[in-house]
N, C-alpha and C positions, 0 to 999 in steps of 0.2 A: 068631511064631505066636500069641502072646497078643493082639497088635494085631488079627490076622485074626479071632481068636475073638471079641474085643470088638466088632469091626465087625459080625460075623454076628449077635451077640446084639442089637446096636442095631437092625439091619435087621429082625430078627424082632419086636422090641418095637414098632417103628414100624408094621409090618404088622398086628400085633394091635390096636394103638391105632386104626388106620384102619378095620379090620374092625368093631371095637366101635362106633366113631363112626357107621359106615354102618348097623349094626344098630339103634343108638339112633334115628337119623334116620328109618329105615323104620318102626320101631315107633311113633314119634311121629306120622308121617304116616298110618299105618294107623289109629291110634287116632282121629286127627282125621277120617279118612274115614268112620269108623263113625258120626260125628255130623253127617255131611253127606249130603243127598240131592240128586242131580243130575238135573234135569228138562229135557227137550228138547221144546219146544212151539212152536206157531205164534206169531207176534208179536202182542202185546197180546191174548192169548187167555186171560187169567186176571186176576182182580181183585188188584192188588198188595197190597191190605189183607188178603186171605185168605192170601197168602204170609207176611206178618208175623204174622198170627194163628196159623198153623200153627207157625211158629218159636217163638212164645211158649209155645204149649201143649205142644210136644213136646221143645223144647231142640235140635232139629235146625237146622242152617243149610241153606237152600235155595240151591243153585247153579243158576240158571235161564238156559238158553240157548234161542235161537229159530232157526227155519228158515222158509223162504218157499215150499217145495213138498215134496210127499211124495217126489219123486225125489231132491232134494238131501239130505233127511233120510236116505233109504235108503242113498244112497252113503256117507254118513258112518258109518252104523251098520255097513255092510259092511266099511269100512276099519279099524274098531276105533280104537285110540288113546285116545279118550275113552270111559269106561265110564259110560253113562247108566243111571240107575236107573228112570226112567219116561219114556216117549215117547208122543206123541199122534198116531198116524197115522189116515188115513181108511180106510174099509172095504176098498177093493180092495187097499190097501197092507198091511192086516192079513193078507189072504189070501197075498200075496206073501211077507211076513215069516214066516208059518207054513211055507210051502213051503221056504224057505231056512233054517229052524231058527234064526231070529234072535230069537225071543221065547219066553218061558217059559210053560208051562201055569200057570194060576192055581189057588190053593187057596181055594175059595169059603168055607171055614170061617174064613178070615182077613178076610173081607169081609161082615160082618153087615149093613152098610148097603146091600148090593146089593138088599135087599128093597124099597127105595124106588123102584127103576126100574120104570117102566110096562112090563108084560109084552109089549106090542106092539113094544117096542124091544129085546127079548131074543131069543136064539135065531134071529138073522137068518142068511141064507144064507152070508154071508162068514165066520161063526164060530158054527157050531151049538153050542148049549149054553154059549156064552160061555166056552169053555175057555181062551181067550187074551186076551180083551178085555172092557172095561167101558165102556158108552156114556158119552160126555162131553157132546157137543152134537150136534144134528142140524139139518138144514135142507133147503131145496129150491132147485131152479133154476126161475126164473120170469121174468115180464115186469114191468118197472117202466115207468110211463108218466107223462107230465106232463099234467094235466087242462086246462092252458091251451092245449095244442097238439093234443090228440087227445081224442075222446070215449071214456071208459072202456069203453063197450059194444063199441067197435071193436077192442079189443086184449085180449080175454078168452081167445083161442085162438091157438096157434102159427100156424095157417094164415093168420090175419089179418095177420101181419107181411109177407106178400107183397102186400098191397094197394098198388096204384100210388100211392095218396094219401099213402103214407109215404115217398115218394121222398127219398133222402138224409137220412133221419130216424131210422134204426135203428142202434143201437150193439150190437155183439156182444162177448161175453167171449172173450178170446184163449185158447181151449181147444178142442182137437180133439174130445174126448169130448162136451163140452157142446153145441157147435154142431151136431155130427152127431146128438146125441140129439134135438134139436129137429126136425131134418129127418126122422129115422127114425120118430119118433112120428107125424108128419103123414102118412107113407105106411104106417102100421100095422105097423111092424117094431120089434123089440126094440132097446133102446139097447145091448145086449150082443151084437148080431149079429156073427158071424164070416163071414158070407156076402159075398164080395167084390162080387157082382152088386148086392146091396142097398146096399152102401156106394157103389158107382158111381152108382146111381140117386139116392141121397141127395145126392151131390155135384152131380149135374145139377140137382136141385131147388134146392140152395143157390145155384147159379150164376144161377138165375132171380131170386134175392133181391138180387143185387148192386146193381141200381139204387137200392134202398132203403138199402143199407149206407153209413152215414156213416163208421164207423171200426170196426176190430177191435182192441180194447185190453184192458188189465188193470185195475189199480187206478185209472188215470186216469179211468175211467168215472164214479167217484164225483164228481169235481170237475166234469166236463162236465154230468152230469145235474143236479147241484145248481145249476149256473149256466145252466140252460135252453138248453143247446147242442143238444139233440136231444129228440124227442118220446118215444122209446121206447128201452129198453135190455134186453138179456137178461143177467141177473145172478143172484147168489145172495141168498137171503133175508136173511142177516145184513148184507151190504153194502147191500141195499135199505133195511133199517131205518135204517142210518146215514145214507143219503142223505135219507130221509124226515124225519129229525130236523132236517135243515138246511133243506130246501125242502118246505114243506107242500102244495105242488101236486103232489107225487110220490105215486104209489100202486103197490102191488105185488100181482100176481095170479099164482096157480099154475093153469095151464090144467087144466080138469077132465078132459080126455082123457088126461092123463098127463104126467109129467115125471120128473126125477131126484130121488130122495131120498138124501141123503148122511148119513153118520155119522162123526164123529170119536170116537176111542176111546182109553182109557188102557190101555197094555200095559207089561209089564216085560221088557226085553231079557234074553236068556240070560246075557249078560256082565255084568249088573248086579252091583255090589259090595255094595249095601245094599238087598236085597230087603225086609227088615223095614221100613225107612223108606218104601219105595215102597208097601207095603200100607197103612201108616198114612196116607200122603198120599191114596191112592185113597179109603179109608174116610172121611177128613176131607172130601174134596170131595163125597162122597155124602150127607153130613149135609144134611137138607133146607134148613135155614137158610143153610148155606154155598152149596149149589147154587143157591138162589134169588138170593142176593146176587151170585153169579157170573153168572147169567143176566141180571140187571139191568145189570151192568157190560158184559158182552160183547155182548148184544143178540141172541144166537141162542136157538133154542128148546131148552128143557131136556127130557131124557128122564126126569127125576126127578118121579114123580107127586106126591109130597108137596110138593116144592119148588114145583111148578106151582100148588098151592093157596095158596101164600104170595105169589104174584105178583099185581100189580094186575089187576082184571077186564078193563080195557081192553086189556091185553096178551094174556091167555089167550083172550079172546073174539074176537081178531082172526083171522079164518079164513084170512087170507093167510099167517100165520106158524104157526098151529096149525090146519091144514086139516081139514075134516070127514072122517069115515071114508069117505064116498062118493068123495072125491078121493084119500084116502090109498090106497085099493085100487088105484088106477091108477098109483101112483108106483113107479118102478123103481130098484133099487140097482145101481150099476156093479159088475161082476165083474172080477177080474184076468184079462185076456185074454192069450193067447199073445203072445210078443214080436213075432213076425212079423205078427200081426194088428194090434197096436198101431202097428207101422210103417206098415201100410196106412192106418190112420186118420190118422196124422200126415202121410204123404205126400199123401193126397187133400186134407187140410185146407190144407196148404201151397200146393197148386195152386189151391184155391179162393181163398185170401188173395191170391195173385198176380193172379188173375182179377178180384178185387174192387177192386183198386187203380185 
């Protein structure tokens, strides 16, 4: 009986020891977590020197992870598992994350540097009052062309890409919304249309472009355009700037009749463990000197009005990357469309790609 009692006491003591060890380990982990901010962003989309500066100034360790599309990011956020403190989605994804209650409302009292954002980039349709998001970078969809292969006057508008003289010389970005936006604008329709008849008409118009289409590709366009493999490409402003830095015969234009204007934004997920650190990081990135440094590194346009004043004049005076208000008035922002409509865009785009081969 004494042996049985002794054995029971031993087991109890072991259980208590294991429980205490587990508590101590969790406590240590949680304490460590309070000094870490986990950021989920696009690849190469922040100056690493700013990450180091933030860590020095605040004592936080930045755990930085990257994604390559809004859709892959959204899937991971939905699944949980990793508790991100800050995420950088595009505008239509902010809408979707709001609908699915995946992001937390922002306390603007904790973001005093929000005052540096140009008012024209606040209160946009995808997030009225910026209740959930803070602008990070913005840009456009446009035309990049090689002045050795085409006269710039001949590629100022979307409709000019259908010119037979561009046979086998146009590269398109591999994106249903972007390629259809180009066609929809040429026929006077919204880039957010849900009208299937208009989408079919746009597809027919795109099929007329196929003799000119050299390739429908993604990041590979940078290499091909830099190496003079095509006269024209349809791409994003930031990618265009990167190409132009390599090949000085390349130029970028935003068609004055309209295009897509996109916004990437800082948001705090509802499941964030360290919201205090997330607020500190947002405020840090809104500091004009930091925002200007980040814009120089990344190459995209900054929505930070004070930061823009700190950038070189040759950058901010470039109307291709900071379009005049006359062009800005015609730029359209993508909305989060119903899933069945997005399916229609994707199906029609896939048909077009097969036809273009």
